[in-house]
Structures are given as structure tokens and as C-alpha cells.
TITOR-746852 format. One record per residue (C-alpha): residue number from 1; x, y, z. Coordinates in steps of 0.05 Angstrom, whole numbers, always signed. Layout:
@k=NUM, east=X, north=Y, up=Z
...
//
This chain:
@k=1, east=+250, north=-231, up=+318
@k=2, east=+307, north=-238, up=+266
@k=3, east=+328, north=-176, up=+226
@k=4, east=+302, north=-208, up=+161
@k=5, east=+235, north=-216, up=+195
@k=6, east=+238, north=-144, up=+222
@k=7, east=+252, north=-117, up=+153
@k=8, east=+192, north=-155, up=+123
@k=9, east=+148, north=-129, up=+178
@k=10, east=+169, north=-58, up=+164
@k=11, east=+157, north=-69, up=+88
@k=12, east=+88, north=-94, up=+103
@k=13, east=+69, north=-23, up=+120
@k=14, east=+85, north=-2, up=+48
@k=15, east=+23, north=-8, up=+4
@k=16, east=+10, north=-6, up=-70
@k=17, east=-28, north=+60, up=-73
@k=18, east=-75, north=+36, up=-129
@k=19, east=-89, north=-33, up=-100
@k=20, east=-87, north=-14, up=-26
@k=21, east=-49, north=-77, up=-6
@k=22, east=+20, north=-86, up=+25
@k=23, east=+76, north=-98, up=-25
@k=24, east=+95, north=-159, up=+17
@k=25, east=+26, north=-190, up=+5
@k=26, east=+28, north=-175, up=-69
@k=27, east=+95, north=-209, up=-79
@k=28, east=+131, north=-144, up=-99
@k=29, east=+190, north=-159, up=-55
@k=30, east=+238, north=-198, up=-99
@k=31, east=+298, north=-206, up=-54
@k=32, east=+327, north=-182, up=+12
@k=33, east=+397, north=-179, up=+39
@k=34, east=+413, north=-158, up=+110
@k=35, east=+486, north=-155, up=+131
@k=36, east=+512, north=-167, up=+201
@k=37, east=+533, north=-94, up=+205
@k=38, east=+463, north=-69, up=+191
@k=39, east=+465, north=-55, up=+117
@k=40, east=+403, north=-73, up=+79
@k=41, east=+388, north=-82, up=+5
@k=42, east=+318, north=-97, up=-22
@k=43, east=+300, north=-109, up=-95
@k=44, east=+227, north=-98, up=-117
@k=45, east=+190, north=-123, up=-178
@k=46, east=+124, north=-103, up=-209
@k=47, east=+74, north=-139, up=-253
@k=48, east=+95, north=-103, up=-316
@k=49, east=+152, north=-61, up=-341
@k=50, east=+103, north=-3, up=-355
@k=51, east=+69, north=+2, up=-287
@k=52, east=+59, north=+76, up=-272
@k=53, east=+127, north=+110, up=-254
@k=54, east=+91, north=+150, up=-201
@k=55, east=+66, north=+89, up=-165
@k=56, east=+132, north=+51, up=-174
@k=57, east=+171, north=+110, up=-145
@k=58, east=+122, north=+119, up=-88
@k=59, east=+128, north=+45, up=-66
@k=60, east=+204, north=+43, up=-74
@k=61, east=+211, north=+109, up=-37
@k=62, east=+167, north=+89, up=+20
@k=63, east=+204, north=+21, up=+26
@k=64, east=+269, north=+59, up=+34
@k=65, east=+238, north=+106, up=+85
@k=66, east=+210, north=+51, up=+130
@k=67, east=+276, north=+13, up=+129
@k=68, east=+317, north=+74, up=+144
@k=69, east=+273, north=+88, up=+205
@k=70, east=+293, north=+21, up=+236
@k=71, east=+340, north=+37, up=+294
@k=72, east=+394, north=-14, up=+272
@k=73, east=+400, north=-1, up=+197
@k=74, east=+461, north=+34, up=+173
@k=75, east=+459, north=+38, up=+97
@k=76, east=+394, north=+22, up=+60
@k=77, east=+391, north=+9, up=-15
@k=78, east=+324, north=-3, up=-50
@k=79, east=+324, north=-19, up=-125
@k=80, east=+268, north=-30, up=-173
@k=81, east=+280, north=-85, up=-223
@k=82, east=+254, north=-94, up=-295
@k=83, east=+217, north=-28, up=-302
@k=84, east=+223, north=+19, up=-360
@k=85, east=+244, north=+74, up=-312
@k=86, east=+287, north=+30, up=-265
@k=87, east=+350, north=+69, up=-280
@k=88, east=+319, north=+137, up=-265
@k=89, east=+282, north=+113, up=-204
@k=90, east=+341, north=+77, up=-176
@k=91, east=+389, north=+135, up=-187
@k=92, east=+339, north=+182, up=-152
@k=93, east=+331, north=+136, up=-92
@k=94, east=+407, north=+129, up=-86
@k=95, east=+418, north=+203, up=-85
@k=96, east=+357, north=+218, up=-43
@k=97, east=+336, north=+266, up=-97
@k=98, east=+262, north=+263, up=-80
@k=99, east=+203, north=+256, up=-129
@k=100, east=+213, north=+321, up=-166
@k=101, east=+289, north=+314, up=-166
@k=102, east=+282, north=+244, up=-195
@k=103, east=+234, north=+259, up=-252
@k=104, east=+248, north=+334, up=-263
@k=105, east=+198, north=+368, up=-310
@k=106, east=+159, north=+304, up=-318
@k=107, east=+138, north=+307, up=-244
@k=108, east=+77, north=+352, up=-259
@k=109, east=+34, north=+329, up=-202
@k=110, east=+53, north=+331, up=-129
@k=111, east=+66, north=+263, up=-97
@k=112, east=+26, north=+286, up=-37
@k=113, east=-35, north=+296, up=-83
@k=114, east=-26, north=+226, up=-110
@k=115, east=-23, north=+197, up=-40
@k=116, east=-85, north=+235, up=-20
@k=117, east=-125, north=+212, up=-79
@k=118, east=-111, north=+139, up=-62
@k=119, east=-122, north=+149, up=+12
@k=120, east=-193, north=+172, up=-7
@k=121, east=-204, north=+112, up=-51
@k=122, east=-180, north=+64, up=+4
@k=123, east=-225, north=+96, up=+55
@k=124, east=-284, north=+91, up=+8
@k=125, east=-271, north=+17, up=-4
@k=126, east=-262, north=+2, up=+70
@k=127, east=-329, north=+37, up=+86
@k=128, east=-364, north=-5, up=+33
@k=129, east=-333, north=-71, up=+58
@k=130, east=-359, north=-57, up=+129
@k=131, east=-427, north=-35, up=+110
@k=132, east=-439, north=-90, up=+57
@k=133, east=-418, north=-142, up=+110
@k=134, east=-472, north=-112, up=+157
@k=135, east=-525, north=-116, up=+102
@k=136, east=-507, north=-188, up=+88
@k=137, east=-509, north=-207, up=+163
@k=138, east=-579, north=-177, up=+170
@k=139, east=-619, north=-178, up=+105
@k=140, east=-676, north=-141, up=+139
@k=141, east=-635, north=-77, up=+140
@k=142, east=-641, north=-28, up=+84
@k=143, east=-587, north=+8, up=+46
@k=144, east=-617, north=+73, up=+71
@k=145, east=-606, north=+51, up=+143
@k=146, east=-531, north=+47, up=+130
@k=147, east=-528, north=+122, up=+135
@k=148, east=-540, north=+119, up=+211
@k=149, east=-489, north=+64, up=+227
@k=150, east=-435, north=+87, up=+273
@k=151, east=-365, north=+59, up=+284
@k=152, east=-386, north=+28, up=+350
@k=153, east=-440, north=-12, up=+313
@k=154, east=-388, north=-49, up=+272
@k=155, east=-365, north=-118, up=+295
@k=156, east=-292, north=-126, up=+314
@k=157, east=-250, north=-155, up=+260
@k=158, east=-201, north=-140, up=+202
@k=159, east=-250, north=-100, up=+160
@k=160, east=-267, north=-52, up=+218
@k=161, east=-194, north=-47, up=+236
@k=162, east=-179, north=-30, up=+163
@k=163, east=-232, north=+23, up=+163
@k=164, east=-203, north=+54, up=+227
@k=165, east=-134, north=+56, up=+195
@k=166, east=-162, north=+89, up=+132
@k=167, east=-198, north=+141, up=+173
@k=168, east=-136, north=+156, up=+212
@k=169, east=-96, north=+165, up=+148
@k=170, east=-147, north=+219, up=+128
@k=171, east=-147, north=+253, up=+196
@k=172, east=-217, north=+229, up=+212
@k=173, east=-240, north=+211, up=+281
@k=174, east=-246, north=+136, up=+298
@k=175, east=-290, north=+148, up=+359
@k=176, east=-347, north=+97, up=+368
@k=177, east=-401, north=+151, up=+360
@k=178, east=-376, north=+173, up=+291
@k=179, east=-418, north=+156, up=+229
@k=180, east=-386, north=+105, up=+183
@k=181, east=-411, north=+130, up=+116
@k=182, east=-377, north=+198, up=+108
@k=183, east=-333, north=+230, up=+55
@k=184, east=-260, north=+247, up=+64
@k=185, east=-278, north=+309, up=+104
@k=186, east=-324, north=+270, up=+152
@k=187, east=-389, north=+295, up=+122
@k=188, east=-448, north=+247, up=+116
@k=189, east=-480, north=+234, up=+50
@k=190, east=-551, north=+257, up=+34
@k=191, east=-566, north=+201, up=-16
@k=192, east=-541, north=+139, up=+21
@k=193, east=-560, north=+87, up=-31
@k=194, east=-524, north=+123, up=-85
@k=195, east=-463, north=+135, up=-39
@k=196, east=-460, north=+60, up=-26
@k=197, east=-465, north=+44, up=-100
@k=198, east=-408, north=+89, up=-117
@k=199, east=-367, north=+61, up=-59
@k=200, east=-382, north=-9, up=-84
@k=201, east=-357, north=+9, up=-153
@k=202, east=-292, north=+37, up=-123
@k=203, east=-282, north=-26, up=-82
@k=204, east=-296, north=-73, up=-140
@k=205, east=-246, north=-35, up=-183
@k=206, east=-191, north=-40, up=-130
@k=207, east=-204, north=-113, up=-118
@k=208, east=-206, north=-127, up=-192
@k=209, east=-142, north=-91, up=-205
@k=210, east=-108, north=-127, up=-149
@k=211, east=-130, north=-196, up=-178
@k=212, east=-108, north=-175, up=-247
@k=213, east=-40, north=-152, up=-223
@k=214, east=-27, north=-216, up=-186
@k=215, east=-41, north=-255, up=-250
@k=216, east=+7, north=-210, up=-289
@k=217, east=+61, north=-221, up=-236
@k=218, east=+55, north=-296, up=-240
@k=219, east=+58, north=-294, up=-315
@k=220, east=+119, north=-248, up=-315
@k=221, east=+158, north=-285, up=-261
@k=222, east=+129, north=-354, up=-267
@k=223, east=+197, north=-387, up=-256
@k=224, east=+209, north=-349, up=-192
@k=225, east=+179, north=-371, up=-126
@k=226, east=+120, north=-330, up=-101
@k=227, east=+158, north=-319, up=-35
@k=228, east=+232, north=-304, up=-40
@k=229, east=+289, north=-335, up=-2
@k=230, east=+327, north=-282, up=+38
@k=231, east=+399, north=-279, up=+12
@k=232, east=+427, north=-253, up=+79
@k=233, east=+458, north=-319, up=+99
@k=234, east=+495, north=-324, up=+31
@k=235, east=+519, north=-252, up=+29
@k=236, east=+555, north=-227, up=+92
@k=237, east=+554, north=-154, up=+72
@k=238, east=+530, north=-109, up=+18
@k=239, east=+581, north=-95, up=-37
@k=240, east=+604, north=-22, up=-33
@k=241, east=+567, north=-6, up=+32
@k=242, east=+606, north=+12, up=+95
//
């Protein structure tokens, strides 16, 4: 695996917290430079200049973290382009100031709280996808019966794997005997049809926002390719990095 490929694989673990999709799939990675000495520079882009600063910082910070964790990287630079808070975010990342150090008094909410909110939404959407797929595969089943479905009852596939990952992120068991339709604490719902409807609303909102953001990104950067060309071969080292 080339270092460019390894960097992109690491970045694929960074997700947009609102859309629950990797930044690599969404087209948010604008450019990448990997030097022979192990220095890395990544530039990110977003669909609009006014995307939430919280979300923008979280993605940029996570990107820097996953790249710093690679055993061969020496100096990692992550910059956010064309955002109204680019200067603030980039300065905070460069100095490792952290979320509160970057935004000061404007950082009213904890970044951990923000992460947890979207982990819950991602889990809810993943449950709905799995259970709706079951209902579609067997129309004789009722919504009420979905309350007794266990993880071991789900077919192997990307949706079941995604649910397992979302449960793990919340600290929930992924054992085959565990019920699928549970809240973030692992508690089953009393009103199963209502829980499914609410979960469906969450999933539709996430999917709709992702579709909308992709359209905005294409409109904003229409002249740029959807997938970038790594600049590593053209730039032997990062300027100013040692």
C-alpha cells in the first residue's frame, strides 16, 4: 500500500458528524501531499462557507488525529479551505489548541456532547435501515414484531456491519442475542411502531442532508474533479516542515 493510499484509508475513518458518512466518500478531501520524509499536508473543503464551525473543526481535528497516529508520519498539517472560520480553525489546529482553545468563549458546548448527539442519531438510523430491510424482505412481518429482532437474526452485510459499529461507538453490546431496537442505553422501546417511525424520520433526515450537501459541493466546486489528484509526486516535501 502506498503512503497516499494509507493516508486516504486513515481519512476514511473520519465522518461528517451530521451526515454519518466518511469525508473521503463525501468529496471533502481537496488535496493531499505526502513527502518522502513522512510529512503530510491535507486540505479539506466543505459544501458552503457557512457550514457549522463545530462540525468543520471536528472533522478537521479528527483528520489530523488519525494521520498523526500513523506510525510513519512526522509532521501533519490539516487545513480547511474557503470557510468563514478557516483562519481560526487552521490556527487552532496548527497550535494544537483544542476546541475550547480555538474558539474561546464561543465554544459554549462540549465537543464530546456534540459527538455523542450524532453517535445517537447514527445508531438510530442504522437500526432503522436494518429493520426496514427485514420488513421489505418479508412483507408478512409486522412492525410490532421488529421489537423482538435480535442482532443474530440480521443477515450479514454492510447495513448489519454499520449497526455493529454504531453500537460499539455507544458502548453497546454487539452479541447475537442482543435486541436490535434499543435506545442509546440499550433499553428496548415499549411502543415499537412509534420508535420505528421516529427512527425512519432520523434516517431520512440524514440521507436527505447528505444528498443536499453533495449537490452544494458540486455547485461550489464544479470546475474541480470529484476525486483529487494527490500532489505528492509534484511536491517532494512540505514547505516549512522538517
